[in-house]
N, C-alpha and C positions, 0 to 999 in steps of 0.2 A: 516043936515046929517053929517055923520061921514066921513071925508076925508081920513081916514087911511085905506089902503088896505093891505091885507095879501096875499102874494104870496106863492106858493108851496116851493120856495127856502128858505123862512124864517121860515117855519114850520118844525123844525128839527125832531120832533117826527114822522111826516108823512114821511119824507125822510128816517129816520131810519127804519120805519116799511116797507116801500117799498123796501128798500135795503135788509132787513132780509127776506122779502117775496120772492124776486127774488133769493137771495142766497139759500133759502130753496127749491124753485122749481128746481133750477139747481142741488142742492144736491140730491133731490128726483129723478130727471132724471138720474143722474150719477149712483145712487144706482140701479135703475131699469135696466139700460143698463148693469151694472156690473153683476147683478144677472142673466140676460138673457144670457150673455156670459158665466158665470160660469155653468149654467144649460146646455147650448149647449156643452160646453167642457166636462162636466161629461157624457153626453149622447154619445159623440164621443168616450170617453175612454171606456165606457161600451160596445159600439158596437165593438171597436177594441179588447177588451178582449174576447168578445164572438167569434169573428172571429179567434183569436188565439186558443181558446178552440176547435173550430170546426176543424181547421187545425191540431191541435195536435191529435185529435181523428182520423182524416183521415190518418195522418201519422202512427199512431199506427196500424190501420187496414192494411195499405199497407205494413208495416214492418212484420206483421204476415203473410200476403199473400206471401211476398218474402221469409220468413223463410220456409214456407210450400213448396214452389216451389223448394228452395234449397235442402230441405230434400228429395223431390221426385227425383230430379236430382242425388243426392248423392246415393240414393238407386238404381236407374237405372244404374249408373256408376259402382256400386259394382257388380250388376248382370252381367253387360257387362264384367267386368274384370274376374269374375268367369267363364263366358262362354269362353272367349278368353284363359284363363289359362287351362281350360279343353280341348279346341281344341288343344292347344300346346302340352299337355300331350299325346293326341291321336296321333298327328302327330309324336311325338318322338317315341312312341311305334311302329308305323308302319315302321319306318326307321330301 
């Protein structure tokens, strides 16, 4: 029989293949994790942008409501001033 034994440490091609395979697997796992994180971040940014749009729309509606309320109050105040002015004229005429 042949007394020569080959161990894994002496087979450089096998060691190199195992090293490249391990490095490839780690690289693949890193790329997968990186892509999952990038996808998650993109979804969060899209959700944040949608929330900003929703808030901007709500703000615009509230601003329009406030403008309308201010216009009504201004009209009412003008009417009140006219009434008070008219009452003052009547009071002066009575004196």
